C-alpha positions, 0 to 999 in steps of 0.5 A, a space after each residue: 394387248 387390247 381385249 379385241 386383239 386377243 378374241 380375234 387371235 383365239 377365233 382366227 386359230 380355232 376357225 382357220 386351221 381346220 378349213 386349211 387342213 380340209 382344203 390341202 388334204 381332202 378336197 385335192 384328194 377328191 380332185 385325183 378321185 373324181 378323175 380316176 372314178 369317172 375315167 372307170 364309170 365311162 369306159 364301163 358305159 361304152 361297154 354298156 352302150 356297145 352291148 345295148 347296140 349289138 342287142 338292138 342289131 340282133 333282135 332286128 336281124 332276127 326279125 328279118 330271119 322270121 319274115 324271112 320263113 312266112 309261108 306266104 314269102 316263100 310261096 311268092 319268092 317260088 314262082 318268081 323266076 320262072 316266066 310267066 309265059 311257062 306258068 301260065 298263071 298270071 292271075 296267080 302271080 298277081 294274086 300271090 303279090 297282093 297277098 305278100 303286099 298286104 302281109 308287108 303292110 300289117 307286118 309293118 303296122 306291128 312293128 312300127 320301128 320297120 321303115 320299109 319291106 321289099 321283096 327283089 328277084 334273084 336279078 335284083 328287080 323290086 317286085 313288091 314293096 311297102 314303104 313307111 305304111 304304104 304300098 309302093 306302085 310298080 310302073 316298070 315293065 320286065 319283058 323277059 318275064 312280063 311283069 311290073 316291078 318297082 325298081 332295078 336294084 341290081 347295081 346296089 352294094 348291098 344287093 351285090 353283097 346278099 346274093 354272093 355272100 355266105 351270110 343267110 343276112 347282110 346288114 347294110 351301111 348306117 345311113 340316111 334313109 333317102 335324099 332328094 334335091 329339097 327335101 327334108 332330113 330324113 331320118 338314119 336307118 339300117 338295111 338288112 338283107 335276106 336270102 330266100 332259099 328252096 329245098 335244095 338251097 337254091 336262092 329264089 329271091 332276097 327280103 330287104 328290111 329297112 329299119 329306123 335307126 332312131 333305136 340306136 340313136 336313143 340307145 347312145 343318148 340314154 346310155 350317157 346318163 347324167 353325165 356332162 359330156 356328149 357321145 357320138 358314134 364314128 364309122 372307121 372304114 379305111 379308103 372310103 368316103 365313110 372314114 371318120 363320119 358321125 354316124 350319131 351326133 346331136 346335131 343331126 347336120 353333122 352326120 353322114 357327112 359322105 351322103 351329104 357332102 359335108 366337112 364334118 367328120 371326127 378326125 377333124 377335132 383331133 390331130 393326126 397323131 391322135 386320130 392315128 392311135 384311135 384308129 391302130 387301138 384295140 377295145 377302150 382307150 382314152 385321149 387327154 387334151 391340153 384344153 381339157 377336152 377328153 375323148 373316152 372311145 371303144 370300137 364294135 364290129 357291127 358287120 359279120 360280111 364286112 371285117 375291116 368295117 368298124 364302128 367307134 362308140 366316143 364320150 366327149 367331156 370337159 375335164 373342167 365341167 367334171 372337176 368343177 364342183 371340186 373347184 367350187 368348194 377349193 373357191 368356197 373355202 377360201 372365200 370362206 376363210 377369209 370371210 371368217 378372217 374378217 367375222 372373227 375381227 368383228 366379233 372380237 370388237 364386239 365382244 370386247 365392246 359388249 362387256 362396256 356397251 349397257 353403262 355406256 349406253 345408260 349414259 348415252 342415254 340419259 344424256 340425249 333425253 337432257 338434250 331435249 330428246 324425249 323418245 331417247 330410250 335405253 335399249 339393251 337387254 339383260 338381267 345385271 344392275 344396269 339393265 334394271 337402272 335403264 329399264 327404269 329410266 325408260 319407265 319414267 320417260 314412257 309416263 312423261 310422254 303419256 302425259 304429254 299426249 293426253 295433254 295434247 289430246 285435251 287441247 285438240 278436243 277442245 280446238 275442235 269443240 270450239 271450231 264446231 261452235 263457231 260453224 254453229 253460229 255461222 250457219 245459224 246466222 246465215 240461215 236467220 240473214 237468208 231465210 227472210 228475203 228467201 221467204 219474201 222472194 217466195 211469196 212475191 213468186 207466188 203471187 206473180 204465180 197467181 197474176 199469170 195463171 192463164 195468160 204466159 205459159 213460158 213465164 209461168 214455167 219459169 215462175 215455177 222453177 224460180 219457186 222450186 230453186 227458192 226450195 232448194 237454198 232453203 234446203 240448202 241452209 237446211 243442210 248447212 245447220 245440218 252439218 253443224 247439228 248432225 241432222 239424222 236423214 228422213 228416210 223415204 222409198 223413192 227413185 233415185 233415177 228420177 231424182 237424178 233426172 229432176 237434178 239435171 232439170 233443175 241444173 239445165 240452165 246452168 250447163 246451157 250456160 257453160 255449153 257443157 255436152 251432158 252424157 246419161 247412161 241411167 237405169 230406169 228403176 233405182 229405188 231406194 230408202 233414204 232423204 231424197 232432198 238431202 241427196 239431191 243436195 248432194 247431186 247439185 253440189 258435185 254436178 255444180 262443182 264438176 260444171 264449174 271445173 269444166 272448160 266451156 264446151 266440155 262434157 260431163 258423164 253421169 252413170 248410174 247403176 244398181 250394184 246387189 245391195 248398193 246404188 253407184 252414182 259415177 259423175 265424171 268431168 273434163 275439167 282440171 281435177 284437184 292436186 294430189 297433195 290437197 285431194 284428202 282435204 276436199 272433205 274438210 269444212 271451209 277447204 276449197 280450191 276456189 278463189 276467194 268469194 267464189 266457194 266456202 268450202 262447205 259443199 264437200 263437207 256437207 255432201 260427205 256428211 249426208 252420204 255417211 249418214 245414209 250409210 253409204 260412201 263417196 270417193 275422188 280420183 283424178 282420171 288418167 288423162 283429165 278431169 275428176 272422177 266422182 263415185 257415190 255409193 248408196 245402199 238400197 236396203 230399208 232403214 230398219 236394216 241399216 245398222 245391219 249393213 252398216 259394216 258392210 257400207 264401210 267395206 264397199 268405201 274402202 274397196 
């Protein structure tokens, strides 16, 4: 048997046996335990829910009883059953009615859970009513008692139950507050009716307190806690349209089917037999369905006056969701078993290979190096004899690589020196060959100028421009020489805005000849220290490049601003831009994208050297649509502080 097979068998036994015991012993028992515990806890939750609802109903009934004992209410109730003709005091009636209305408004403001308060006489007419913080005006007239009333509720079931019943407080159905044709859905409410009696136990009237049902809704929802289920409140009321309707449902559209004429009823979720079993059961119960749905329920009798009407508290849960963590655990263990089998196989192969790998690795490294792979290294870690030999091999190859790098570096330095010498010789030759005829041209221009004084102003202006261009040619030659000799700029204070304006005037004819539309946005005062002649050479080089790259009728924008310690000059053309692969080479000497004979490739190189010697920065970027953007950043500090700000200039360049 091979070594890797032995390792595989040992590791498989050590890792899989404990997991199999966990899977078939602990996990199955855990699933059964979760089912049993869930059933117990949810049934306890239903008991707590029923207790909470009972406390809320008792509290609301206590509020209604307390209101019925108020002197303002009892004084008003004592006079409403006698015709005003016999009492002879309409003003007193109105005064007490207004006092009662104010009392209702203040009490409702103090107890926001009250939706409405009303007082009804023994005939079922509402005499005083406030609703949602506002009084309801009485507009109907009672001929018998010669007074106004709000509405006649004598035909309502809650009035009949209260006026004829034996209980002081009668609780009506849990229902919608109000429905009209196009009204929004009104929140649920419960109505409590209290009889107002006199000293001889005669009923003088009824106090009706409408309480919002939101407290009952909140109690039902909150009692479920964090269980992955849903809670419902259903009415059990045989022989009526309210049997099986949802009194509470998370989806408000499914509540009170008898009022909104919908088909949403709890029994529609069950079979007929399941529904009959629930209705006939007393206390707690459960229904487990084949699809995994579980119903936990408990009956509650909130109506003292109607023992045949009950509430059914229900918690609906999905057994798959409850047991899902166990299923996930079981699946995870199976996946872990499979992974451990694979890992065991991999570890066994690795362990067998690990024992012989160092010797093979050193042999392979030596062979690769002998075949020409100079980067070949022995990468194994260890403290044995083979590792020491491998480190000695690495030391040898590193020494040979360093020697080769030093040789290449020396060759590059020699090549660079030779190139710079050639550039210097070429620059000196160009200066010698051009300066003599250029001086002759300047001299002739001076003679012509002296002859034309006062004769031809326009031609004289052209001669001045010729002399200025000749001087610029001389400066260009000097710039080429400066590139080779690294001449430092001569710093003087000058206005960059004026320098840019002078440069534009020098190139005016070139711009006009190319039909280039020039747009400038230059701040008035841009004072700085630097060599104005050299910086003008930079501007001329870049503007001429932009003109040459732009099509006839194109546009050129020059923007100059002061930005804290720098002057930023932005030159934007509408030309063809620079190929992305060449944009990093544009500052190399003699590199050009122009046709042969159209350029030497020194313009941007010289410009770059001038800007760097001013401790500034220059960079190029292709525009999104077309053309090229050139940004020049120049420090405005004086000559003495250049070295202090040198590092800041480098930061701006990078940014």
